[in-house]
C-alpha positions as CSV (number, residue, x, y, z in Angstrom):
1,M,0.0,0.0,0.0
2,A,2.9,2.2,0.8
3,E,4.7,1.3,-2.4
4,A,1.7,1.9,-4.5
5,D,1.4,5.3,-3.1
6,S,5.0,6.1,-3.7
7,K,5.0,5.0,-7.3
8,P,4.6,7.9,-9.7
9,A,1.7,8.1,-12.0
10,P,2.3,7.1,-15.7
11,G,3.1,10.0,-18.0
12,A,3.8,12.4,-15.3
13,N,6.8,14.5,-14.9
14,S,9.5,13.0,-12.9
15,T,9.8,16.2,-10.9
16,P,8.0,15.7,-7.7
17,A,4.9,17.9,-7.2
18,P,4.9,20.3,-4.4
19,E,2.9,19.3,-1.5
20,V,-0.5,21.0,-1.1
21,N,-1.6,22.0,2.3
22,S,-5.1,21.0,2.7
23,T,-5.5,23.0,5.9
24,P,-7.5,26.3,5.2
25,P,-5.7,29.5,6.0
26,P,-6.6,31.1,9.3
27,E,-9.2,33.9,9.1
28,A,-8.3,37.5,9.7
29,P,-9.2,38.8,13.2
30,P,-12.4,40.9,13.2
31,T,-12.2,44.7,13.1
32,P,-12.9,46.1,16.6
33,P,-16.0,48.4,16.9
34,P,-15.3,52.2,17.1
35,L,-15.0,53.6,20.6
36,H,-17.8,56.3,19.8
37,P,-20.2,54.9,17.3
38,P,-21.9,57.7,15.3
39,N,-25.2,58.8,16.8
40,H,-27.3,60.3,14.0
41,K,-30.2,61.1,16.3
42,R,-28.1,63.3,18.6
43,R,-26.6,65.0,15.6
44,R,-30.1,65.8,14.3
45,V,-31.1,67.2,17.7
46,L,-28.1,69.4,17.9
47,L,-28.7,70.7,14.4
48,A,-32.3,71.4,15.2
49,L,-31.3,73.3,18.4
50,A,-28.8,75.3,16.5
51,A,-31.4,76.2,13.9
52,I,-33.8,77.2,16.6
53,F,-31.2,79.4,18.3
54,L,-30.4,80.9,15.0
55,V,-34.0,81.6,14.1
56,V,-34.6,83.1,17.6
57,G,-31.5,85.2,17.3
58,V,-32.6,86.5,13.9
59,A,-36.1,87.2,15.2
60,A,-34.8,89.0,18.2
61,A,-32.5,91.1,16.1
62,G,-35.3,91.9,13.7
63,W,-37.7,92.8,16.6
64,W,-35.0,95.0,18.2
65,W,-34.3,96.8,14.9
66,F,-37.9,97.4,13.9
67,D,-39.6,97.8,17.3
68,G,-37.5,97.2,20.5
69,R,-35.0,99.9,20.0
70,W,-37.8,102.5,20.1
71,Y,-38.7,101.7,23.7
72,E,-36.9,102.4,27.0
73,T,-38.1,100.4,30.0
74,T,-37.4,100.3,33.7
75,D,-38.9,98.7,36.8
76,D,-37.3,101.3,39.1
77,A,-40.4,103.4,39.1
78,Y,-42.8,104.3,42.0
79,V,-46.1,106.1,42.4
80,G,-45.8,109.6,43.9
81,G,-48.4,112.0,45.2
82,N,-49.1,115.0,47.3
83,L,-49.2,114.7,51.1
84,V,-51.3,117.7,52.1
85,Q,-50.6,118.6,55.7
86,L,-53.6,119.6,57.8
87,T,-52.4,122.4,60.1
88,P,-54.2,124.8,62.5
89,Q,-54.1,128.6,61.9
90,I,-54.8,129.5,65.5
91,A,-53.8,128.0,68.8
92,G,-56.3,125.9,70.8
93,I,-57.3,122.7,72.5
94,V,-58.6,119.8,70.3
95,V,-62.1,118.8,71.3
96,R,-63.1,116.6,68.3
97,I,-61.5,114.6,65.5
98,N,-63.9,113.6,62.7
99,A,-61.6,111.3,60.6
100,D,-59.0,108.6,61.3
101,D,-56.3,107.0,59.1
102,T,-57.6,105.6,55.8
103,A,-60.9,107.6,56.0
104,L,-62.1,109.7,53.1
105,V,-62.5,113.5,53.7
106,R,-63.8,116.0,51.2
107,A,-62.6,119.6,50.7
108,G,-64.2,122.1,53.0
109,E,-65.4,119.5,55.5
110,P,-64.3,120.0,59.2
111,V,-61.8,117.4,60.2
112,V,-60.5,118.7,63.6
113,L,-62.4,121.0,66.0
114,L,-60.8,123.3,68.5
115,D,-62.3,124.9,71.6
116,R,-64.4,127.9,70.6
117,A,-64.8,129.7,73.9
118,D,-62.1,132.3,73.4
119,T,-62.8,133.0,69.8
120,Q,-66.5,133.4,70.3
121,T,-65.9,135.9,73.1
122,A,-63.5,137.9,70.9
123,L,-66.0,137.8,68.0
124,A,-68.8,139.2,70.3
125,Q,-66.4,142.0,71.4
126,A,-65.6,142.9,67.7
127,K,-69.3,143.0,66.8
128,A,-70.0,145.4,69.6
129,A,-66.9,147.5,68.7
130,L,-68.0,147.9,65.1
131,A,-71.5,148.9,66.1
132,Q,-70.1,151.5,68.6
133,T,-67.8,152.8,65.9
134,V,-70.6,153.3,63.4
135,R,-72.6,155.3,65.9
136,S,-69.5,157.4,66.8
137,V,-68.9,158.2,63.1
138,R,-72.6,159.1,62.7
139,E,-72.0,161.6,65.6
140,L,-69.0,163.0,63.7
141,Y,-71.3,163.7,60.7
142,A,-73.9,165.2,62.9
143,N,-71.3,167.5,64.6
144,T,-70.2,168.6,61.1
145,E,-73.7,169.6,60.3
146,A,-74.0,171.5,63.6
147,L,-70.7,173.3,63.0
148,R,-71.9,174.3,59.5
149,A,-75.0,175.8,61.0
150,T,-72.8,177.6,63.6
151,V,-70.7,179.1,60.8
152,A,-73.8,180.4,59.1
153,L,-75.0,181.9,62.4
154,R,-71.7,183.6,63.1
155,R,-71.7,185.1,59.6
156,V,-75.2,186.5,60.2
157,E,-74.0,188.1,63.4
158,W,-70.9,189.5,61.7
159,R,-73.1,191.1,59.0
160,R,-75.4,192.5,61.6
161,A,-72.4,194.1,63.5
162,Q,-71.0,195.4,60.2
163,D,-74.4,197.0,59.4
164,D,-74.5,198.7,62.8
165,L,-71.0,200.0,62.2
166,D,-71.9,201.2,58.8
167,R,-74.9,203.1,60.1
168,R,-72.8,204.9,62.7
169,T,-70.0,205.8,60.3
170,G,-72.4,206.8,57.5
171,L,-74.0,209.8,59.3
172,P,-73.4,213.2,57.8
173,D,-72.2,214.6,61.0
174,A,-69.6,212.4,62.7
175,R,-70.2,214.2,66.0
176,A,-73.8,212.7,66.1
177,V,-72.4,209.5,67.4
178,A,-70.4,209.3,70.5
179,A,-66.9,207.9,70.2
180,E,-67.6,205.3,72.7
181,D,-70.6,204.0,70.7
182,L,-68.4,204.0,67.6
183,N,-65.7,202.1,69.3
184,H,-68.2,199.6,70.7
185,A,-69.7,199.0,67.3
186,Q,-66.2,198.5,65.8
187,A,-65.4,196.0,68.6
188,Q,-68.6,194.1,67.9
189,V,-67.6,193.8,64.2
190,E,-64.2,192.5,65.1
191,T,-65.7,190.1,67.7
192,A,-68.2,188.8,65.1
193,A,-65.4,188.3,62.5
194,A,-63.3,186.4,65.0
195,A,-66.3,184.2,65.8
196,V,-66.8,183.5,62.1
197,R,-63.1,182.5,61.7
198,A,-63.2,180.3,64.8
199,A,-66.4,178.6,63.6
200,E,-64.9,178.1,60.1
201,Q,-61.8,176.5,61.6
202,Q,-63.9,174.1,63.7
203,L,-65.9,173.3,60.6
204,A,-62.8,172.6,58.6
205,A,-61.4,170.4,61.3
206,S,-64.7,168.4,61.5
207,E,-64.9,168.2,57.7
208,A,-61.4,166.9,57.5
209,V,-62.4,163.9,59.6
210,V,-65.4,163.0,57.5
211,S,-64.6,164.5,54.0
212,R,-65.0,162.3,50.9
213,T,-66.4,159.4,53.0
214,T,-69.7,158.0,54.1
215,V,-70.4,156.4,57.4
216,A,-69.8,152.9,55.8
217,T,-66.5,153.9,54.2
218,H,-65.1,156.0,57.1
219,P,-61.6,154.8,58.2
220,N,-62.8,154.3,61.8
221,V,-65.6,152.0,60.5
222,K,-63.2,150.2,58.2
223,Q,-60.7,149.6,61.0
224,A,-63.4,148.2,63.3
225,A,-64.7,146.1,60.4
226,A,-61.2,144.7,59.9
227,K,-61.1,143.8,63.5
228,L,-64.4,142.1,63.2
229,G,-63.2,140.1,60.2
230,E,-60.1,139.0,62.0
231,A,-62.2,137.8,65.0
232,Y,-64.6,136.1,62.6
233,L,-61.8,134.3,60.8
234,A,-60.3,133.2,64.2
235,A,-63.7,131.9,65.3
236,H,-64.2,130.0,62.0
237,R,-60.7,128.6,62.0
238,A,-61.4,126.8,65.2
239,S,-63.0,124.3,62.8
240,I,-60.0,123.0,60.8
241,V,-61.3,121.9,57.4
242,A,-59.8,119.7,54.7
243,P,-58.1,121.7,52.0
244,V,-58.5,118.9,49.4
245,T,-60.5,115.7,48.9
246,G,-58.4,112.7,49.8
247,Y,-57.6,110.0,52.3
248,V,-56.3,110.6,55.8
249,A,-52.8,109.3,56.7
250,K,-50.2,109.9,59.4
251,R,-52.7,111.1,62.0
252,S,-50.8,112.3,65.1
253,V,-53.3,114.7,66.8
254,Q,-55.2,113.6,69.9
255,V,-58.3,114.9,71.7
256,G,-57.3,117.3,74.4
257,Q,-54.0,118.2,72.8
258,Q,-52.9,121.9,72.8
259,V,-51.9,122.7,69.2
260,A,-50.0,125.7,67.9
261,P,-50.4,127.4,64.5
262,G,-48.5,125.5,61.8
263,A,-48.3,122.2,63.7
264,S,-48.9,119.1,61.5
265,L,-52.0,117.2,62.7
266,L,-52.4,114.7,59.9
267,A,-51.9,114.3,56.2
268,I,-54.4,114.1,53.4
269,V,-53.5,112.2,50.2
270,P,-55.6,113.0,47.1
271,L,-55.3,109.8,45.1
272,T,-56.9,111.3,42.1
273,D,-53.7,113.3,41.5
274,V,-50.8,110.9,41.5
275,W,-47.9,110.4,39.2
276,V,-44.9,108.1,38.6
277,D,-41.3,109.0,39.0
278,A,-39.4,106.5,36.8
279,N,-35.6,106.4,37.5
280,F,-33.9,105.7,34.2
281,K,-30.2,105.1,33.7
282,E,-28.4,108.0,32.1
283,T,-27.6,105.8,29.1
284,Q,-31.3,105.3,28.4
285,L,-32.3,109.0,28.2
286,Q,-30.7,109.9,24.9
287,H,-34.0,109.9,23.0
288,V,-36.5,110.5,25.9
289,R,-38.5,113.7,25.3
290,I,-41.4,115.6,27.0
291,G,-44.7,114.5,25.6
292,Q,-43.8,111.0,24.6
293,H,-46.4,108.2,25.3
294,V,-45.8,105.8,28.1
295,T,-47.3,102.4,29.0
296,L,-47.3,101.5,32.7
297,T,-48.2,98.4,34.7
298,A,-48.5,98.3,38.5
299,D,-47.5,95.3,40.6
300,L,-50.7,95.8,42.5
301,Y,-52.8,94.7,39.5
302,G,-50.3,92.8,37.5
303,G,-49.8,92.9,33.7
304,S,-53.5,92.6,33.0
305,V,-54.1,96.3,33.8
306,K,-52.2,98.7,31.7
307,Y,-52.1,102.5,32.1
308,R,-51.4,105.1,29.5
309,G,-49.3,108.0,30.5
310,T,-47.3,111.0,29.2
311,V,-43.8,112.2,30.0
312,V,-44.2,115.6,31.6
313,G,-40.7,116.4,32.6
314,L,-37.2,115.2,33.4
315,A,-35.6,116.1,36.7
316,P,-32.8,118.8,36.7
317,G,-30.4,116.4,38.5
318,T,-29.8,112.8,39.4
319,G,-31.0,111.3,42.6
320,S,-27.5,111.3,44.1
321,A,-27.1,115.0,43.4
322,F,-30.1,115.8,45.7
323,A,-29.3,113.2,48.3
324,L,-28.7,114.2,51.9
325,L,-25.1,113.1,51.6
326,P,-24.1,113.6,48.0
327,P,-21.2,111.4,46.8
328,Q,-17.6,112.8,46.9
329,N,-16.0,111.5,43.7
330,A,-12.8,113.6,44.1
331,T,-11.0,110.8,45.8
332,G,-8.3,108.3,44.7
333,N,-10.5,105.2,44.9
334,W,-13.2,106.5,42.7
335,I,-15.5,104.0,40.9
336,K,-17.8,105.0,38.1
337,I,-21.4,104.2,38.8
338,V,-24.1,104.7,36.2
339,Q,-26.5,107.4,37.5
340,R,-30.2,107.4,37.4
341,L,-32.4,110.4,36.5
342,P,-36.1,110.7,37.6
343,V,-38.6,111.1,34.8
344,R,-42.0,112.4,35.8
345,I,-45.0,110.6,34.1
346,R,-48.6,111.7,34.3
347,F,-51.4,109.1,34.3
348,D,-54.6,109.1,32.2
349,A,-57.3,110.4,34.6
350,Q,-60.0,108.0,33.5
351,E,-57.8,104.9,33.8
352,L,-56.6,106.0,37.2
353,A,-60.2,106.5,38.4
354,A,-61.0,102.9,37.2
355,H,-58.0,101.4,38.9
356,P,-56.8,103.7,41.7
357,L,-53.2,103.5,42.9
358,R,-51.5,104.4,46.2
359,V,-48.5,106.4,46.8
360,G,-45.2,104.4,46.9
361,L,-46.4,101.4,44.8
362,S,-44.0,99.8,42.3
363,T,-44.6,100.1,38.6
364,N,-43.1,99.0,35.3
365,V,-42.6,101.8,32.7
366,S,-42.1,101.6,29.0
367,I,-41.5,104.9,27.1
368,D,-42.3,105.0,23.3
369,T,-39.5,107.1,21.8
370,H,-40.8,107.1,18.2
371,D,-41.7,110.8,18.4
372,R,-38.5,112.6,19.2
373,T,-39.6,116.1,18.4
374,G,-40.4,117.2,21.9
375,P,-38.1,119.2,24.1
376,V,-35.7,117.6,26.6
377,L,-36.4,120.2,29.3
378,A,-39.4,122.5,29.9
379,E,-39.2,125.6,27.7
380,A,-41.8,127.8,29.4
381,P,-43.2,128.1,32.9
382,P,-46.5,126.5,33.6
383,T,-49.7,128.4,32.8
384,Q,-51.9,126.6,35.3
385,P,-51.4,126.1,39.1
386,V,-49.9,122.8,40.2
387,A,-52.4,122.6,43.0
388,T,-55.2,124.8,44.3
389,T,-58.0,124.8,46.9
390,Q,-61.2,126.8,47.3
391,A,-62.0,125.5,50.8
392,Y,-61.2,128.9,52.5
393,E,-62.8,131.3,50.0
394,S,-66.3,131.3,51.5
395,V,-64.9,132.3,54.9
396,L,-63.9,135.8,53.9
397,A,-67.2,136.3,52.0
398,E,-69.2,135.4,55.2
399,A,-67.1,137.8,57.3
400,E,-67.8,140.7,54.8
401,R,-71.6,139.8,54.9
402,L,-71.6,140.0,58.7
403,E,-69.8,143.4,58.6
404,R,-72.4,144.8,56.2
405,E,-75.3,143.6,58.4
406,I,-73.8,145.2,61.5
407,V,-73.2,148.5,59.7
408,Q,-76.7,148.6,58.2
409,A,-78.3,147.7,61.6
410,N,-76.6,150.8,63.1
411,L,-77.0,153.1,60.1
412,G,-80.6,154.0,59.1
413,E,-81.8,155.8,56.0
414,A,-82.2,159.0,58.0
415,D,-78.6,158.9,58.9
416,R,-77.5,158.8,55.2
417,I,-79.2,162.1,54.3
418,P,-77.1,164.4,56.5
419,S,-74.0,162.6,55.2
420,A,-75.0,163.3,51.6
421,R,-76.0,166.9,52.4
422,G,-72.7,167.4,54.2
423,S,-70.8,166.1,51.2
424,A,-72.7,168.5,49.0
425,G,-72.1,171.4,51.3
426,L,-68.4,170.6,51.4
427,A,-68.3,170.5,47.6
428,A,-70.0,173.9,47.5
429,S,-67.6,175.4,50.1
430,N,-64.7,174.1,48.1
């Protein structure tokens, strides 16, 4: 068997054939998987986020260019208002308080009452003094009429004495009249002339007191009437009235307290006249002008309630410039700080009435700077008063009415006729 295998095949080359390895070659080792296999889903998410950010950035840039750059906003803004102090004009003891904190008071209504005993007594004295003065002035006019009659009488006596003298000196024979009688007649004329001059001087003095006046317009009556008005005002001021309509705050007065003129008793806040002081950075005020429209929201109502307002002015200095202790920047360790400037904003009255605000509330302010034609600072003084009250006007009118009543009660129609006749006589004598 071995020999047969070793014997070459017929017709074959005598060169021995190479041996063929029937064992298959070993397979190549498998390629190891990559350390970070590609995640196509993550790539798509990142691309989507980048696209979103790009779109948002483009949209934000477009919004800022077309709309956002025209508005200046701040949340450093607070509601301001007037705190009208209620102060007495006379000294007195408080006997009644009609309103407490948060209460509504109306202009002209009494809020605090003082003891009236002293003021009523002074008023009664002033009334009596005016009545007495009117009667005294009437007496002056009557004396003037009497002196005018006396002057007429003295002139008649002088003419009579002059006639007697003329009869004695006009005789053909001067010896017909004794020298003693002639001297006596001459003395009578001189005495009558002196009496006329004395009476005329008394009349002139009396007329100087009452000339170009009536009883009602005489200075003595006017002075007494002024005293009455002063007493009436003091009596009326014992009732301290509210100068404006508003809500009571900061009440410090108590019943039985002795108050002095000018002392602050309480404050009245008129919430119908409030504004906003918005503190903008100095870098935001380049295009802010008076008259620009403003949109406001208050933290009290949230963003659902929007107010319309108007810029009415910019402060003449920053908040730090008017501080109690202004900063001293002339030092070696100076650090620049962006300053803020208050901008005064007025509310729309109807919107404010629908949603009232309180003093000190926080607001968000957005100024529309599209219209940049207005002035930066006020160019003319205001033509209307900032605040006014009519709560005290009727007091003086009532005092004048009381004066007229007292004068008329002490001056009848019969008393006016001599006054008119005396004025006519004075005009004739002049």
